[in-house]
C-alpha positions as CSV (number, residue, x, y, z in Angstrom):
1,X,-54.0,56.0,-26.0
2,X,-57.4,56.0,-28.3
3,X,-55.1,57.3,-31.2
4,X,-52.4,54.5,-30.8
5,X,-54.8,51.8,-30.6
6,X,-56.7,53.1,-33.9
7,X,-53.5,52.9,-35.5
8,X,-53.0,49.1,-35.3
9,X,-49.7,49.0,-35.6
10,X,-49.0,45.5,-33.8
11,X,-49.5,45.9,-30.3
12,X,-51.6,42.8,-30.2
13,X,-48.7,40.8,-31.4
14,X,-46.5,41.6,-28.8
15,X,-49.2,40.8,-26.3
16,X,-49.7,37.5,-28.1
17,X,-46.1,36.8,-28.0
18,X,-46.3,37.6,-24.4
19,X,-49.0,35.1,-23.4
20,X,-47.4,32.4,-25.7
21,X,-44.1,32.8,-23.4
22,X,-45.8,32.6,-20.4
23,X,-47.8,29.4,-21.6
24,X,-44.9,27.7,-22.8
25,X,-43.5,28.2,-19.4
26,X,-46.3,26.5,-17.6
27,X,-47.4,23.6,-20.1
28,X,-44.0,22.0,-20.3
29,X,-43.6,21.5,-16.8
30,X,-47.1,20.2,-16.4
31,X,-46.9,17.9,-19.2
32,X,-44.0,16.5,-17.5
33,X,-45.8,16.2,-14.2
34,X,-49.0,14.4,-15.7
35,X,-46.6,12.0,-17.4
36,X,-44.8,11.5,-13.9
37,X,-48.4,10.8,-12.3
38,X,-49.6,8.3,-15.0
39,X,-46.4,6.2,-14.6
40,X,-46.6,6.4,-11.0
41,X,-50.4,5.5,-11.2
42,X,-49.8,2.4,-13.3
43,X,-46.9,1.3,-10.6
44,X,-49.4,2.1,-7.6
45,X,-52.4,0.2,-9.6
46,X,-50.0,-2.7,-10.5
47,X,-49.1,-3.0,-6.6
48,X,-52.7,-2.8,-5.7
49,X,-53.4,-5.6,-8.0
50,X,-50.9,-7.8,-6.6
51,X,-51.9,-6.9,-3.0
52,X,-55.5,-8.1,-4.1
53,X,-54.2,-11.1,-5.9
54,X,-52.0,-12.4,-2.8
55,X,-55.2,-11.5,-0.5
56,X,-57.3,-13.6,-2.6
57,X,-55.0,-16.5,-2.3
58,X,-55.3,-16.2,1.4
59,X,-59.0,-16.2,0.9
60,X,-58.7,-19.0,-1.2
61,X,-56.7,-21.0,1.1
62,X,-59.0,-20.0,4.2
63,X,-62.2,-21.5,2.1
64,X,-60.5,-24.6,1.6
65,X,-59.8,-24.8,5.3
66,X,-63.4,-23.9,6.4
67,X,-64.8,-26.5,4.4
68,X,-62.4,-29.6,5.2
69,X,-61.0,-29.4,1.4
70,X,-57.4,-28.7,1.7
71,X,-56.2,-31.9,0.2
72,X,-58.2,-31.0,-3.1
73,X,-55.8,-28.2,-4.2
74,X,-52.7,-29.3,-2.7
75,X,-53.0,-32.9,-4.4
76,X,-52.4,-36.4,-3.5
77,X,-49.0,-35.3,-1.8
78,X,-50.5,-33.4,1.0
79,X,-50.1,-35.3,4.5
80,X,-52.4,-34.1,7.3
81,X,-50.0,-35.3,9.8
82,X,-47.1,-33.7,8.5
83,X,-46.1,-31.0,11.1
84,X,-42.4,-31.1,10.4
85,X,-41.8,-30.0,7.0
86,X,-41.7,-26.4,6.4
87,X,-44.4,-25.1,3.4
88,X,-44.0,-28.1,1.6
89,X,-47.6,-27.8,0.1
90,X,-48.2,-25.5,-2.6
91,X,-50.8,-24.6,-5.3
92,X,-51.3,-21.8,-8.1
93,X,-54.0,-19.5,-9.0
94,X,-54.4,-17.0,-11.4
95,X,-56.3,-13.7,-10.1
96,X,-57.1,-10.5,-12.1
97,X,-54.2,-11.8,-14.6
98,X,-51.7,-12.3,-11.8
99,X,-50.2,-15.6,-10.9
100,X,-50.5,-16.6,-7.1
101,X,-48.5,-18.9,-5.6
102,X,-50.2,-20.2,-2.1
103,X,-48.5,-22.3,0.6
104,X,-50.1,-24.3,3.3
105,X,-48.3,-25.3,6.3
106,X,-49.7,-27.6,9.2
107,X,-49.2,-25.3,12.4
108,X,-47.5,-27.6,15.4
109,X,-49.5,-26.3,18.4
110,X,-48.1,-28.3,21.7
111,X,-45.7,-26.1,23.3
112,X,-42.2,-27.2,24.6
113,X,-42.6,-30.5,22.7
114,X,-40.8,-31.2,19.5
115,X,-43.1,-31.5,16.2
116,X,-43.0,-35.2,15.2
117,X,-42.6,-36.7,11.8
118,X,-45.6,-37.4,10.0
119,X,-45.2,-40.8,10.4
120,X,-44.9,-40.7,14.3
121,X,-47.7,-38.1,14.4
122,X,-50.0,-40.7,12.6
123,X,-48.9,-43.7,14.7
124,X,-49.7,-41.7,17.8
125,X,-52.9,-40.5,16.6
126,X,-54.1,-44.0,15.4
127,X,-52.6,-45.6,18.4
128,X,-55.5,-44.1,20.7
129,X,-54.2,-45.4,24.0
130,X,-53.8,-41.8,25.3
131,X,-56.6,-39.6,24.2
132,X,-57.0,-35.7,24.8
133,X,-59.7,-33.5,24.0
134,X,-61.6,-30.4,25.1
135,X,-65.2,-28.7,25.0
136,X,-67.1,-26.0,26.4
137,X,-69.2,-26.7,29.6
138,X,-72.8,-25.5,30.2
139,X,-71.4,-23.2,32.9
140,X,-70.7,-19.7,31.2
141,X,-67.2,-19.0,30.4
142,X,-65.9,-22.7,31.7
143,X,-64.1,-25.1,29.4
144,X,-63.6,-28.9,30.2
145,X,-60.3,-31.1,29.2
146,X,-61.0,-35.0,29.1
147,X,-58.1,-37.0,29.0
148,X,-58.9,-40.8,28.1
149,X,-56.3,-43.7,28.8
150,X,-57.4,-46.9,27.4
151,X,-55.0,-49.3,29.6
152,X,-54.4,-52.7,29.4
153,X,-53.1,-53.7,32.9
154,X,-54.0,-52.4,36.3
155,X,-50.3,-52.0,36.5
156,X,-50.0,-50.1,33.5
157,X,-52.7,-47.9,34.6
158,X,-51.1,-46.5,38.0
159,X,-47.7,-46.2,36.0
160,X,-49.0,-43.6,33.6
161,X,-47.3,-40.5,35.3
162,X,-48.4,-36.8,34.2
163,X,-45.4,-34.0,33.5
164,X,-47.1,-31.6,31.8
165,X,-50.6,-30.6,30.5
166,X,-51.2,-27.5,28.2
167,X,-53.6,-25.6,26.1
168,X,-53.7,-22.9,23.6
169,X,-56.5,-20.2,23.3
170,X,-56.9,-18.9,20.3
171,X,-57.0,-14.9,20.0
172,X,-59.7,-12.9,21.7
173,X,-59.8,-15.1,24.8
174,X,-57.4,-15.1,27.8
175,X,-57.1,-17.5,31.2
176,X,-58.3,-16.6,34.1
177,X,-55.8,-16.8,36.7
178,X,-56.5,-19.6,39.6
179,X,-59.5,-21.0,37.8
180,X,-58.4,-24.3,37.2
181,X,-59.1,-27.6,39.5
182,X,-55.0,-28.0,39.7
183,X,-54.9,-24.6,41.1
184,X,-57.8,-24.8,43.7
185,X,-56.3,-28.4,45.0
186,X,-53.4,-26.9,47.5
187,X,-51.7,-29.7,49.2
188,X,-52.7,-32.2,46.5
189,X,-50.4,-33.9,44.4
190,X,-51.5,-32.6,41.5
191,X,-51.5,-29.0,42.5
192,X,-50.1,-26.7,39.9
193,X,-49.9,-23.0,39.0
194,X,-49.6,-22.6,35.1
195,X,-47.3,-20.7,33.2
196,X,-49.1,-18.2,30.8
197,X,-47.4,-17.1,27.8
198,X,-48.1,-15.4,24.4
199,X,-48.2,-18.3,21.8
200,X,-49.2,-18.5,18.2
201,X,-51.0,-15.3,18.1
202,X,-53.0,-16.6,21.1
203,X,-52.1,-17.6,25.0
204,X,-50.6,-21.1,25.9
205,X,-51.2,-22.2,29.5
206,X,-49.0,-24.8,30.7
207,X,-49.4,-26.9,34.1
208,X,-45.9,-28.5,35.2
209,X,-46.4,-31.5,37.6
210,X,-43.9,-33.4,39.6
211,X,-44.8,-36.6,37.6
212,X,-48.3,-37.4,39.3
213,X,-49.9,-40.7,38.4
214,X,-52.9,-39.9,36.1
215,X,-55.1,-42.4,38.1
216,X,-54.8,-40.0,41.1
217,X,-55.9,-37.0,39.3
218,X,-59.6,-35.4,40.3
219,X,-62.9,-35.6,38.7
220,X,-62.2,-39.4,37.4
221,X,-65.4,-40.6,35.3
222,X,-64.8,-44.0,34.7
223,X,-61.7,-46.6,35.6
224,X,-61.8,-48.6,32.5
225,X,-61.0,-46.8,30.3
226,X,-59.5,-44.2,33.0
227,X,-61.1,-41.0,32.1
228,X,-60.1,-37.9,33.8
229,X,-61.6,-34.3,33.4
230,X,-60.6,-30.9,34.9
231,X,-62.0,-27.4,33.9
232,X,-61.0,-23.6,33.5
233,X,-62.1,-20.5,33.0
234,X,-61.5,-18.2,30.2
235,X,-62.3,-14.3,29.5
236,X,-63.8,-13.4,26.3
237,X,-66.8,-11.9,24.5
238,X,-70.0,-12.5,26.1
239,X,-72.2,-15.2,24.9
240,X,-69.4,-16.6,22.8
241,X,-67.0,-19.8,23.4
242,X,-63.6,-20.1,22.2
243,X,-63.8,-21.6,18.8
244,X,-60.1,-23.1,19.1
245,X,-58.8,-24.5,22.0
246,X,-56.1,-27.1,21.6
247,X,-54.9,-29.1,24.4
248,X,-52.0,-31.6,25.1
249,X,-50.5,-34.1,27.8
250,X,-46.9,-35.2,28.2
251,X,-46.1,-38.0,30.5
252,X,-42.8,-38.9,32.5
253,X,-42.2,-42.0,30.4
254,X,-43.4,-43.6,27.4
255,X,-47.1,-44.5,27.3
256,X,-47.1,-48.1,28.3
257,X,-47.1,-50.1,25.1
258,X,-46.1,-47.3,22.9
259,X,-42.8,-45.7,22.3
260,X,-44.0,-41.9,22.8
261,X,-44.9,-40.0,25.7
262,X,-47.1,-37.4,24.8
263,X,-50.6,-36.8,23.0
264,X,-52.4,-33.8,21.6
265,X,-56.3,-32.9,20.5
266,X,-56.0,-33.9,17.0
267,X,-59.2,-32.4,16.2
268,X,-57.9,-28.5,16.8
269,X,-56.0,-27.9,13.4
270,X,-53.9,-24.6,12.7
271,X,-52.4,-23.7,9.3
272,X,-49.9,-21.1,8.0
273,X,-50.9,-19.5,5.0
274,X,-48.2,-17.7,2.7
275,X,-50.0,-16.3,-0.6
276,X,-47.4,-14.6,-3.0
277,X,-48.3,-12.3,-6.1
278,X,-45.3,-10.8,-7.8
279,X,-43.3,-8.8,-5.1
280,X,-46.4,-8.9,-2.6
281,X,-46.5,-11.7,-0.1
282,X,-49.4,-12.0,2.3
283,X,-49.3,-14.2,5.6
284,X,-52.1,-15.5,7.6
285,X,-53.2,-18.0,10.0
286,X,-56.4,-20.1,9.9
287,X,-57.6,-22.4,12.2
288,X,-60.8,-25.0,12.5
289,X,-62.3,-27.9,14.7
290,X,-63.0,-31.2,13.0
291,X,-64.1,-34.2,14.7
292,X,-61.3,-36.8,15.3
293,X,-61.8,-39.9,13.5
294,X,-60.9,-42.5,15.4
295,X,-60.0,-46.4,14.0
296,X,-63.6,-47.7,14.1
297,X,-64.9,-44.7,12.5
298,X,-66.3,-44.4,9.0
299,X,-67.3,-40.8,8.0
300,X,-70.6,-41.6,5.9
301,X,-74.1,-42.6,6.5
302,X,-75.2,-46.0,5.8
303,X,-78.4,-48.5,4.4
304,X,-79.0,-51.8,5.5
305,X,-80.4,-54.9,3.2
306,X,-80.6,-58.6,4.4
307,X,-83.0,-61.2,4.6
308,X,-83.6,-64.8,6.3
309,X,-82.6,-68.1,4.7
310,X,-84.5,-70.3,6.8
311,X,-88.4,-70.2,7.8
312,X,-91.1,-72.5,9.4
313,X,-92.6,-74.8,7.0
314,X,-96.0,-74.6,8.1
315,X,-96.2,-70.9,7.2
316,X,-97.0,-70.1,10.8
317,X,-94.8,-68.5,13.5
318,X,-92.8,-71.1,15.1
319,X,-89.6,-71.5,17.1
320,X,-88.8,-74.7,14.9
321,X,-87.5,-73.3,11.6
322,X,-87.3,-76.3,9.2
323,X,-87.6,-75.1,5.6
324,X,-84.4,-73.7,4.3
325,X,-84.0,-71.5,1.2
326,X,-81.5,-72.0,-1.5
327,X,-81.1,-68.0,-1.6
328,X,-83.2,-64.8,-0.3
329,X,-83.1,-61.4,-1.8
330,X,-83.3,-57.7,-0.5
331,X,-83.8,-54.8,-2.7
332,X,-82.2,-50.8,-2.2
333,X,-84.3,-48.0,-4.0
334,X,-83.3,-44.8,-4.7
335,X,-84.8,-41.7,-3.1
336,X,-84.6,-38.1,-4.0
337,X,-82.7,-35.7,-1.8
338,X,-85.7,-33.6,-1.4
339,X,-87.8,-36.4,-0.1
340,X,-85.3,-37.4,2.8
341,X,-86.8,-36.3,6.0
342,X,-85.4,-33.3,8.2
343,X,-83.7,-35.7,10.7
344,X,-81.4,-36.6,7.8
345,X,-82.1,-40.5,8.6
346,X,-82.7,-42.1,5.3
347,X,-85.7,-44.7,5.6
348,X,-85.1,-48.4,5.3
349,X,-84.5,-50.0,2.0
350,X,-83.2,-46.6,0.4
351,X,-80.2,-44.8,-0.9
352,X,-80.1,-41.5,-1.8
353,X,-79.6,-40.3,-5.2
354,X,-76.1,-39.7,-6.5
355,X,-74.6,-41.1,-3.5
356,X,-70.8,-42.1,-3.6
357,X,-70.6,-45.9,-2.3
358,X,-67.5,-46.0,0.2
359,X,-68.0,-49.5,1.5
360,X,-70.1,-52.6,1.2
361,X,-69.7,-55.3,3.9
362,X,-71.5,-58.7,3.8
363,X,-72.5,-60.8,7.0
364,X,-73.9,-64.1,7.2
365,X,-74.6,-66.4,10.4
366,X,-76.2,-69.7,11.4
367,X,-76.5,-72.3,13.4
368,X,-75.1,-75.7,13.0
369,X,-75.6,-79.0,14.2
370,X,-73.0,-82.0,14.2
371,X,-75.9,-84.6,13.2
372,X,-77.4,-85.7,10.1
373,X,-79.8,-88.2,8.4
374,X,-78.2,-91.0,6.3
375,X,-79.8,-93.8,4.2
376,X,-79.7,-97.3,6.0
377,X,-81.2,-100.0,3.8
378,X,-83.7,-99.3,0.9
379,X,-86.4,-97.5,3.3
380,X,-84.7,-96.9,6.5
381,X,-82.8,-93.5,7.7
382,X,-80.4,-93.5,10.7
383,X,-79.7,-90.3,12.5
384,X,-76.1,-90.3,13.4
385,X,-73.0,-88.0,14.2
386,X,-70.6,-86.0,12.2
387,X,-67.5,-86.1,14.1
388,X,-65.6,-83.2,12.2
389,X,-68.4,-81.0,13.0
390,X,-68.2,-81.3,16.8
391,X,-67.5,-78.0,18.1
392,X,-63.9,-77.4,19.3
393,X,-61.9,-74.2,19.4
394,X,-58.9,-76.6,18.4
395,X,-60.5,-77.4,15.1
396,X,-61.7,-74.4,13.7
397,X,-60.2,-75.1,10.0
398,X,-61.7,-78.3,10.1
399,X,-65.3,-77.1,11.1
400,X,-65.0,-74.5,8.2
401,X,-63.7,-76.9,5.5
402,X,-66.3,-79.5,6.4
403,X,-69.3,-77.4,6.9
404,X,-68.4,-75.0,4.1
405,X,-70.2,-72.2,5.8
406,X,-67.4,-69.7,4.6
407,X,-68.7,-69.9,1.2
408,X,-72.1,-68.1,-0.1
409,X,-72.9,-67.1,-3.4
410,X,-73.8,-63.4,-3.6
411,X,-75.3,-61.6,-6.9
412,X,-76.2,-58.4,-7.5
413,X,-79.2,-57.6,-10.3
414,X,-81.2,-54.8,-11.4
415,X,-80.4,-51.8,-13.4
416,X,-77.1,-52.4,-15.5
417,X,-77.7,-56.3,-15.9
418,X,-77.1,-58.9,-13.4
419,X,-74.2,-61.0,-11.8
420,X,-73.7,-63.9,-9.8
421,X,-70.4,-64.2,-7.8
422,X,-69.3,-66.9,-5.4
423,X,-67.4,-65.3,-2.4
424,X,-65.4,-67.1,0.4
425,X,-64.4,-65.3,3.6
426,X,-60.8,-65.2,4.0
427,X,-59.9,-67.5,7.1
428,X,-56.8,-66.1,8.0
429,X,-57.7,-62.3,7.5
430,X,-59.1,-59.8,9.7
431,X,-60.9,-56.5,9.7
432,X,-62.0,-53.4,11.9
433,X,-59.3,-53.8,14.4
434,X,-58.3,-57.3,14.4
435,X,-61.8,-59.1,14.2
436,X,-61.4,-62.4,12.4
437,X,-63.4,-62.5,9.2
438,X,-65.1,-66.1,10.7
439,X,-66.1,-66.0,14.3
440,X,-67.0,-69.6,15.7
441,X,-68.6,-70.0,19.2
442,X,-70.1,-72.9,20.9
443,X,-74.2,-73.1,20.9
444,X,-74.5,-73.0,24.7
445,X,-77.1,-74.6,26.4
446,X,-78.7,-76.5,23.3
447,X,-80.3,-79.4,24.9
448,X,-79.4,-82.5,23.1
449,X,-77.1,-80.6,20.9
450,X,-73.9,-79.4,23.2
451,X,-71.6,-79.6,20.4
452,X,-73.4,-77.6,18.0
453,X,-72.1,-74.2,17.1
454,X,-73.1,-70.8,15.9
455,X,-71.1,-68.7,13.3
456,X,-70.7,-65.2,11.8
457,X,-68.8,-64.7,8.6
458,X,-67.6,-61.3,7.1
459,X,-66.6,-60.2,3.5
460,X,-66.0,-56.7,2.2
461,X,-67.4,-56.9,-1.2
462,X,-66.9,-53.6,-2.1
463,X,-64.6,-54.4,-5.2
464,X,-66.1,-57.5,-5.9
465,X,-66.0,-57.3,-9.9
466,X,-69.6,-58.5,-11.3
467,X,-70.8,-58.6,-14.8
468,X,-69.3,-56.5,-17.3
469,X,-66.3,-56.0,-15.4
470,X,-68.2,-53.5,-12.9
471,X,-67.5,-53.7,-9.2
472,X,-70.4,-53.9,-6.7
473,X,-69.6,-50.3,-5.6
474,X,-69.8,-49.0,-9.0
475,X,-72.8,-51.1,-9.8
476,X,-74.9,-49.3,-7.0
477,X,-73.7,-46.2,-7.7
478,X,-75.0,-46.6,-11.3
479,X,-78.3,-47.8,-10.1
480,X,-78.6,-44.6,-7.9
481,X,-77.6,-42.0,-10.5
482,X,-80.6,-39.7,-11.4
483,X,-80.6,-41.3,-14.7
484,X,-80.0,-45.0,-13.4
485,X,-82.3,-47.7,-13.1
486,X,-83.0,-46.6,-9.0
487,X,-83.1,-50.1,-7.7
488,X,-80.6,-52.7,-7.3
489,X,-81.3,-56.3,-5.5
490,X,-78.8,-58.4,-3.4
491,X,-79.1,-62.1,-3.2
492,X,-77.5,-64.3,-0.9
493,X,-77.6,-68.1,-1.1
494,X,-75.5,-71.4,-0.8
495,X,-72.4,-71.7,-3.0
496,X,-72.2,-73.3,-6.0
497,X,-69.4,-75.7,-4.6
498,X,-72.3,-76.5,-1.8
499,X,-75.3,-76.9,-4.0
500,X,-75.9,-80.4,-5.1
501,X,-72.9,-81.9,-3.1
502,X,-73.3,-84.9,-0.9
503,X,-71.2,-86.3,1.6
504,X,-70.3,-90.2,1.7
505,X,-73.2,-91.7,3.4
506,X,-75.6,-88.7,3.0
507,X,-78.8,-89.3,1.1
508,X,-79.2,-88.7,-2.5
509,X,-82.7,-87.0,-1.8
510,X,-83.9,-83.8,-2.5
511,X,-85.3,-82.5,0.8
512,X,-87.8,-80.2,-1.1
513,X,-89.6,-80.1,1.9
514,X,-87.2,-77.6,3.5
515,X,-85.2,-77.0,0.6
516,X,-86.3,-74.9,-2.2
517,X,-85.1,-77.3,-5.0
518,X,-81.1,-77.3,-4.1
519,X,-79.4,-79.9,-2.3
520,X,-76.9,-79.2,0.3
521,X,-74.4,-81.3,2.4
522,X,-74.0,-78.9,5.2
523,X,-75.9,-76.0,4.3
524,X,-75.8,-72.5,5.7
525,X,-78.0,-73.5,8.7
526,X,-79.3,-76.7,9.8
527,X,-83.1,-76.9,9.8
528,X,-85.0,-78.1,12.7
529,X,-86.4,-81.4,11.2
530,X,-83.6,-83.6,10.0
531,X,-85.5,-85.7,8.0
532,X,-89.0,-84.7,6.4
533,X,-92.0,-86.1,8.1
534,X,-89.4,-87.8,10.6
535,X,-90.0,-87.3,14.5
536,X,-87.4,-87.4,17.2
537,X,-86.8,-86.7,20.5
538,X,-86.2,-83.1,20.2
539,X,-86.6,-80.7,17.4
540,X,-84.1,-78.1,17.7
541,X,-85.1,-74.5,18.3
542,X,-82.1,-72.9,17.7
543,X,-82.1,-73.2,13.9
544,X,-81.5,-70.1,11.7
545,X,-79.5,-69.0,9.0
546,X,-79.5,-65.3,8.1
547,X,-77.4,-62.5,6.1
548,X,-77.3,-58.6,6.0
549,X,-75.3,-56.0,4.0
550,X,-74.0,-52.8,5.1
551,X,-73.8,-50.0,2.4
552,X,-71.7,-47.3,3.9
553,X,-72.3,-44.1,1.6
554,X,-71.5,-40.6,1.2
555,X,-73.4,-37.4,-0.2
556,X,-72.5,-33.8,-0.1
557,X,-76.1,-32.9,0.0
558,X,-76.8,-34.9,3.3
559,X,-76.1,-34.4,7.0
560,X,-72.8,-36.2,7.3
561,X,-72.0,-38.6,10.4
562,X,-69.6,-40.4,12.3
563,X,-70.3,-44.3,12.3
564,X,-68.6,-46.5,14.6
565,X,-68.9,-50.3,13.7
566,X,-68.3,-53.4,15.8
567,X,-69.0,-57.1,14.8
568,X,-67.6,-59.3,17.7
569,X,-70.0,-62.3,17.7
570,X,-71.9,-62.6,21.4
571,X,-74.3,-65.6,21.7
572,X,-76.7,-65.1,24.7
573,X,-77.4,-68.3,26.1
574,X,-81.0,-70.1,26.7
575,X,-82.0,-70.4,30.3
576,X,-85.0,-71.9,31.6
577,X,-85.3,-70.3,34.8
578,X,-87.7,-67.6,33.7
579,X,-85.9,-64.6,35.3
580,X,-84.2,-61.9,32.8
581,X,-80.5,-62.3,33.0
582,X,-78.5,-59.2,31.1
583,X,-75.1,-59.5,29.5
584,X,-73.8,-56.3,29.1
585,X,-70.7,-55.3,27.3
586,X,-68.7,-52.1,26.3
587,X,-68.1,-50.3,23.2
588,X,-65.8,-47.8,23.1
589,X,-63.1,-45.9,20.8
590,X,-65.6,-43.4,19.5
591,X,-66.0,-39.5,20.6
592,X,-69.5,-38.5,20.3
593,X,-69.7,-34.9,19.0
594,X,-71.9,-32.0,20.6
595,X,-75.5,-31.6,19.5
596,X,-75.6,-28.8,17.0
597,X,-79.6,-28.7,16.4
598,X,-82.8,-30.5,17.0
599,X,-82.0,-32.7,14.1
600,X,-78.9,-34.2,15.6
601,X,-80.2,-37.5,15.7
602,X,-78.1,-40.4,16.9
603,X,-79.3,-44.1,16.0
604,X,-78.2,-47.4,16.2
605,X,-78.8,-50.5,14.0
606,X,-77.8,-54.1,15.4
607,X,-78.1,-57.6,13.3
608,X,-79.0,-60.2,15.5
609,X,-79.7,-63.9,14.5
610,X,-82.7,-66.4,15.9
611,X,-85.0,-63.9,17.1
612,X,-88.3,-65.8,17.5
613,X,-91.8,-64.3,17.4
614,X,-93.3,-62.4,20.4
615,X,-96.1,-64.9,20.5
616,X,-93.6,-67.6,20.9
617,X,-91.1,-66.3,23.1
618,X,-91.0,-62.7,24.7
619,X,-88.3,-60.6,27.1
620,X,-85.4,-60.4,24.3
621,X,-84.4,-57.0,25.3
622,X,-81.5,-54.3,24.1
623,X,-80.2,-51.6,26.2
624,X,-77.8,-48.6,25.5
625,X,-76.7,-47.2,28.7
626,X,-79.8,-46.9,30.8
627,X,-82.2,-46.9,27.8
628,X,-84.0,-49.7,26.6
629,X,-84.5,-49.6,22.8
630,X,-88.3,-49.9,21.2
631,X,-90.2,-48.7,18.4
632,X,-93.6,-50.0,18.8
633,X,-95.9,-51.5,17.7
634,X,-93.1,-53.6,15.4
635,X,-90.3,-53.6,18.2
636,X,-92.1,-53.5,21.7
637,X,-89.5,-52.6,24.5
638,X,-90.1,-56.2,26.1
639,X,-89.4,-57.9,22.9
640,X,-87.4,-56.2,20.1
641,X,-85.9,-59.5,18.9
642,X,-88.9,-60.7,17.7
643,X,-88.3,-61.5,14.1
644,X,-89.6,-57.8,13.1
645,X,-86.8,-56.2,11.3
646,X,-87.7,-52.2,11.6
647,X,-84.1,-51.7,9.7
648,X,-84.8,-54.0,6.5
649,X,-87.2,-53.5,3.5
650,X,-88.9,-56.5,4.4
651,X,-89.7,-56.6,8.3
652,X,-90.9,-60.3,8.4
653,X,-87.5,-62.0,8.8
654,X,-88.2,-65.3,10.5
655,X,-85.3,-65.9,12.9
656,X,-83.5,-62.4,12.2
657,X,-83.6,-59.1,13.5
658,X,-81.8,-56.1,11.7
659,X,-83.4,-53.2,13.7
660,X,-82.6,-49.3,13.7
661,X,-83.7,-47.4,16.5
662,X,-83.1,-43.6,17.1
663,X,-81.4,-43.1,20.3
664,X,-82.9,-41.2,23.0
665,X,-81.6,-37.5,23.9
666,X,-79.1,-37.8,26.5
667,X,-78.5,-41.8,26.0
668,X,-75.1,-41.0,24.6
669,X,-73.8,-37.6,25.8
670,X,-71.4,-35.2,23.8
671,X,-68.0,-36.4,24.2
672,X,-68.7,-39.6,25.4
673,X,-65.9,-42.2,24.4
674,X,-67.9,-45.5,25.4
675,X,-71.1,-46.8,26.0
676,X,-72.8,-50.1,27.6
677,X,-74.6,-52.2,25.3
678,X,-76.8,-54.9,27.2
679,X,-78.2,-57.6,25.9
680,X,-81.3,-59.4,28.0
681,X,-83.4,-62.3,27.4
682,X,-85.6,-64.1,30.1
683,X,-85.6,-67.6,28.2
684,X,-84.3,-67.5,24.4
685,X,-80.8,-67.6,23.0
686,X,-79.7,-65.5,20.1
687,X,-76.7,-64.5,18.5
688,X,-75.5,-60.9,18.4
689,X,-73.6,-60.3,14.9
690,X,-72.9,-56.2,14.5
691,X,-73.6,-53.0,15.9
692,X,-73.5,-49.6,13.9
693,X,-73.6,-46.5,16.0
694,X,-74.3,-43.2,13.9
695,X,-73.7,-39.6,15.3
696,X,-74.5,-36.4,13.5
697,X,-71.0,-34.9,12.9
698,X,-71.0,-32.8,10.1
699,X,-67.5,-30.8,10.1
700,X,-67.7,-27.7,11.9
701,X,-65.4,-24.7,11.4
702,X,-63.5,-22.8,14.0
703,X,-62.6,-19.3,13.7
704,X,-60.6,-18.0,11.0
705,X,-57.3,-16.2,12.4
706,X,-56.5,-13.3,9.9
707,X,-53.2,-12.0,11.2
708,X,-52.0,-10.6,8.3
709,X,-48.6,-9.4,7.5
710,X,-48.1,-7.9,4.2
711,X,-44.6,-7.7,2.5
712,X,-44.1,-5.9,-0.8
713,X,-40.3,-6.6,-2.0
C-alpha cells in the first residue's frame, strides 16, 4: 500500500470523482426542496398577512363600537335603526399593504319577532308609549326589568295585555330556573315558566302569558305612568354582572294609540362584523350598552345666560319694579379644560374652550297690564283701559299683535365683531314635543288687574345669522377657541319695531324715569308705576320682565350628560293666607342613568320670573321629589326665588331667578323615568318658564363578544 500511494498514479482522482457524484446526488434534491420551502413559506406568509389584516379589520370595527363612533367610518348612509337590511354598511382599510373590507350589521335581538324596517323601528322607539329597560339589582346575581306604559286614558291602561316578555343574556351568563317573579306566583294570572334556548351566542329566556293585563302584573311602582318591574337571577363569574342583557315585550293587540304591538330595550346594541382581506374572511360579534336618548333628551352639557329688563326705580329692594331697561346684557367667558372642577360642572358664566355649540335657545317672559296712561288736556293724564289687551284665551293672536311682546332685539357682541338682530317668535310653530313658542296665561288673583297676563316666548337662535354672515353658533364657537377672544356678550331688549312707537292717545313723552331713553307703546313688561311721580290706588307688585339663554354644547374632553328640557309655563298665583301652598307637577320621559362614580352629580337649572327679594317676601320654595332645593347663603331653602340667580354670571337680578342646584344623592334614583317638581309659596306669585335636568351619562360599553369564525377560501 505504501508503494502504491507513493506512486501517485491517479488514485485521488477516482476518490474525488466519487465524492462529486455523491454530492451531486444529494445537492440537487436539496436545492429543489429549498425552492419548494421558500415558495410555500411565501404562501403561508401571505395567508398570515391576510389573517392579521382581516383580524385588524374586526378590531377596528370593535373600536368604533366601543367608542360609539360607528357612523364615522360608515358615513351618512348608516342608520342605527336598520335591523332589516343584510350587510348594508361597509368601509375599507389598508393593513400591511392589504385591502380590508369591513361590514357592520345591526343585529335584531328580540326572539320570535320579525325585524322591523328602519322607519318602523325608529317610530316605535320615538313614540315612547311603551318602554322596557333592564339594570342590575343591588342584590347579587339579580337583575331587574322595568316596563313603563305612558297611557292616556284609564281604559287604555287596563286594555294593554301582555303576550310575551323576553330577555337575552350575553355569553358567559346563564338563567337560574325558577328565579323570576313570574315562576314564584303559582295560581296568579301572570304565572309563567319560561322557555330557555341558545340564541345569538348567549341565551334567550321567553315567558309566554295568556294575554294578561299589564296593570295586573306584580311589583307596581307607579300608576301614571304605569310602571311594573320584575326580577330574575343569573349565573356567571363572581363579582361581575352581565354587561349585555336585552329585553323585549310583546302585547296581544297594538299598543293603544299606536300601530305596533311590541317594544324592546333600545339601549342594548348587538352588531355583526364581517372583515375580509384577500381570501380570508373573519366574522365576529360586538355588543355595547348606551343610554337611551328619549325625545326630550339633548346629549351635551349646557350654560345659561340672562338678565332682568326691569328693576326698582329707587335702587332699593322693592316688590314694585318701576324702572324699565331698553335692554340688558349677559357675558359668557371661556374656561380652560384643566380649570373645570372634578365634578364636571362648569361654573356659571363659562363655556369650555374649543366647545362645539349644539343649540342656543332664547326665552323671554314678562307681565303685561291692559291699562295705560294717556294725555288728556294740556297737563292732565288719564288712566284708561286697552280692551285689546284684556286677557282672553280666544284672542291670543290679538294679544300678541297689540302687545308685540313676541318681538325682541337679540344681539351678540365681542370677539369677531358685533351684531344686532331682531327676532320674532313663531306664533304658529311648536318645539320640544309640542310646546307652543308663545305661551300666555292669565295673571291669577292680581288685585285690581284681573285681566292682566303673563307670557313666555321661545326662539331657537342657533342658526340666526349675525354680522359677517356668521351664525350665533359659529360666533360663540369662534370666541371660545383657544385663539379666540374668550368672551361673548348677549344683549336682549325691545325690538326696533317697538322702540319709539306710540299708539293713538298715548303721550309722546320719554318716560326716562323708568325707561332708559327708549319709548315703547307696550313694552316687554309693564312697570309698577304707569306714570312718573303719579299715584293711584294700587301699585302693581307683579311687574317683571326677564330673559334667559340656554347654550347646549359638547366637548370630547368633558363628562357628557343627558339633558332633559321642560318649558311649559306655570303661574303660581298670589294668596294672602300666609300658609304654604304647594303646586306639584310631574316631569317624565327621561331615563336616569346608574351612578358611575362619586363625580356623577346630577343638577337642575330653572328660569322663574317675578321672584322678590327675601327681605320683602319669603316662602317661595322649589322641591324635586322629596328634596327642597337650597344653596345658602344666596339661596336659602325657605326662599330660593329671591332675585338671586346662582346660575348666572350676574347674581343680582331683580325679579328674575335662574338658579342651578346640585341634586342631593338619591333625589332621583338610577333608572327613574319621572320626577315630581313642587313649586311652593306662602304668599307671592311667580312664573315658571323652563327647567333643565342634567344627568351624568357618559356612554358605557358592554362586553365585546368575539366569537371568531375564520374562513380561508
